[in-house]
C-alpha positions in Angstrom: 15.6 3.4 -14.4 14.7 2.7 -17.6 12.6 -0.3 -18.4 13.2 -3.0 -21.2 11.3 -1.8 -24.2 11.2 2.1 -22.6 13.2 4.6 -25.2 15.6 6.8 -23.6 15.3 10.6 -23.5 18.5 12.3 -24.8 19.5 13.2 -21.7 19.2 8.9 -20.2 21.3 7.9 -23.8 24.1 10.3 -22.5 24.2 9.9 -19.1 24.0 5.7 -20.0 27.5 6.4 -22.4 28.6 7.9 -20.0 28.8 5.6 -17.5 29.7 3.2 -19.7 32.7 4.6 -20.9 33.4 5.8 -16.9 32.9 2.1 -16.3 35.6 1.1 -19.2 38.7 3.6 -18.1 42.0 2.6 -17.3 44.3 4.6 -16.2 46.3 5.5 -18.6 49.9 6.7 -17.7 51.2 10.8 -19.1 53.8 10.5 -21.0 56.3 14.0 -19.2 60.0 12.9 -21.4 59.7 16.6 -22.7 61.6 18.9 -22.0 60.9 20.1 -18.2 64.5 22.4 -17.7 65.7 25.4 -20.1 69.3 24.8 -20.9 70.4 28.7 -20.8 72.5 29.7 -17.9 71.4 32.7 -16.0 72.9 35.5 -17.6 70.8 33.8 -21.3 67.2 34.0 -19.4 67.6 37.4 -18.2 68.3 38.3 -22.0 65.4 35.7 -23.5 63.2 37.1 -21.0 63.7 40.5 -21.8 63.5 40.1 -25.3 60.1 38.8 -25.1 59.1 41.7 -23.0 59.8 44.0 -25.5 58.6 41.8 -28.1 54.9 42.2 -26.0 56.1 46.3 -26.2 56.4 46.3 -22.6 59.3 48.7 -21.1 62.5 46.2 -19.1 64.5 48.1 -17.1 67.6 45.7 -15.9 69.3 48.0 -12.9 72.3 45.3 -10.5 70.0 44.6 -7.3 71.9 47.4 -5.3 70.3 50.1 -7.8 66.9 48.7 -7.5 64.9 52.0 -5.2 66.4 54.7 -7.8 65.5 52.5 -10.6 62.0 52.1 -9.3 61.3 55.6 -8.0 62.6 56.6 -11.5 60.0 54.7 -13.1 57.4 56.4 -10.5 58.4 59.6 -10.9 55.8 60.5 -14.2 52.8 59.1 -12.2 51.0 60.0 -9.2 49.5 58.8 -6.8 51.0 55.1 -7.2 49.7 52.8 -4.8 51.7 49.8 -3.5 50.4 46.2 -1.5 50.7 46.6 1.8 53.8 44.6 2.0 55.9 46.6 0.4 59.3 46.7 1.2 60.2 49.5 -1.8 60.4 53.4 0.3 58.3 54.8 -2.2 55.6 57.8 -1.7 53.1 56.1 -2.7 48.9 54.5 -0.8 49.3 51.6 0.9 46.3 49.4 -0.7 43.1 48.5 1.6 40.1 46.4 1.1 38.0 49.5 1.5 39.3 50.4 -1.6 36.7 49.5 -4.6 37.4 49.4 -8.5 36.0 52.9 -8.5 38.9 53.6 -5.7 41.5 51.7 -7.8 40.5 53.5 -11.0 41.5 56.9 -9.7 45.7 55.5 -8.8 47.9 56.0 -11.9 49.8 52.7 -11.1 50.8 50.3 -9.1 53.9 49.0 -8.1 53.9 45.2 -7.2 56.1 42.3 -7.1 55.7 39.0 -8.6 56.4 34.9 -7.9 57.9 33.8 -10.6 59.5 34.6 -14.5 59.3 32.5 -17.2 62.1 33.4 -19.8 60.7 31.7 -23.0 57.2 32.7 -23.1 57.9 36.5 -21.5 55.5 35.6 -18.6 55.1 36.9 -15.2 53.1 35.0 -12.5 52.1 37.1 -9.9 49.3 34.6 -6.6 48.7 37.7 -4.4 51.7 36.2 -2.6 54.3 39.2 -0.5 55.0 41.7 -1.9 52.2 41.1 -4.6 48.6 41.8 -3.2 45.2 41.3 -3.9 44.7 40.7 -8.1 42.5 44.0 -8.7 45.0 46.3 -8.2 47.2 44.9 -10.9 44.0 45.2 -13.3 42.2 48.7 -12.5 45.1 51.3 -13.2 46.5 52.1 -16.4 50.0 51.9 -15.5 51.5 48.2 -13.9 55.5 48.3 -12.7 56.4 45.0 -11.7 59.9 44.3 -10.2 61.2 40.7 -11.1 64.4 39.5 -8.9 67.0 37.6 -11.0 66.3 34.5 -8.8 62.7 34.6 -9.4 63.2 33.9 -13.8 63.1 30.7 -14.7 63.6 28.8 -18.3 60.5 26.9 -19.2 57.1 27.2 -18.8 57.1 23.5 -16.1 59.5 25.8 -13.9 57.1 28.5 -13.9 54.5 26.1 -13.0 56.4 23.5 -10.5 57.4 27.0 -8.8 53.3 28.4 -8.2 50.4 27.1 -5.6 47.3 25.9 -8.0 45.4 27.3 -4.8 46.6 30.5 -5.2 44.4 33.0 -7.1 47.4 33.3 -9.8 47.7 35.4 -12.8 49.7 35.6 -15.7 50.4 38.9 -17.5 52.8 38.9 -20.5 53.1 42.3 -21.6 50.4 44.8 -21.1 46.6 44.0 -21.2 45.8 44.3 -25.5 43.2 43.1 -28.2 42.9 43.3 -31.3 39.4 43.1 -33.6 38.5 41.6 -37.0 40.9 44.2 -39.3 43.9 43.2 -36.3 43.6 47.0 -34.9 45.3 46.2 -31.6 43.7 47.8 -28.9 45.8 48.3 -25.5 44.2 48.5 -22.1 41.4 46.7 -22.6 41.2 44.3 -19.9 44.1 45.8 -17.5 46.9 47.7 -17.3 48.2 49.8 -21.2 51.6 50.0 -19.9 53.9 47.4 -17.8 57.2 48.4 -17.1 59.3 46.1 -15.0 62.2 46.4 -13.1 64.1 43.6 -13.3 66.8 43.6 -10.2 69.8 40.9 -9.9 73.1 40.6 -8.7 74.7 39.5 -11.7 74.2 41.4 -15.3 
């Protein structure tokens, strides 16, 4: 506490200002009248998601649910070895992930196959949260190719819908196309912070 006639330091002035602001703060209602649900039909959502992902330079393979095994096998055929989450539901010639595999070990895999938690059509964003068939975050960041299975039932229209489908305490990763960055001259370089190639196998009961 600073007594009368004593000059406060910059730190004390800042803390005092924060205390005054907190003392006078009141709860302000947050406006939530923005659009929460996309007006698009299920088939339109698939078209929109496909368009956005392709625009981000991802490869999209759309197949009926019954053809998912074949499409997935074709997608990983050019790559070896392939890594999958330990609880993966697909019949693939691949290595299940293990906590014993470190970054150097993961770098030895040509591709990884995972599922996802939800996908947002309007932004072309796929969200992973470490749930079923997704594995730990590291396996989707180190291998050069990420093959991601998205079911039609996992596709929502808007960002609020996507966020509502996620649990904020889980390790969420948002993927919008291959990892890429640009320098000051706008020269695009892919694969800097994650997979250089993103292949999305979009499977659903309708087309």
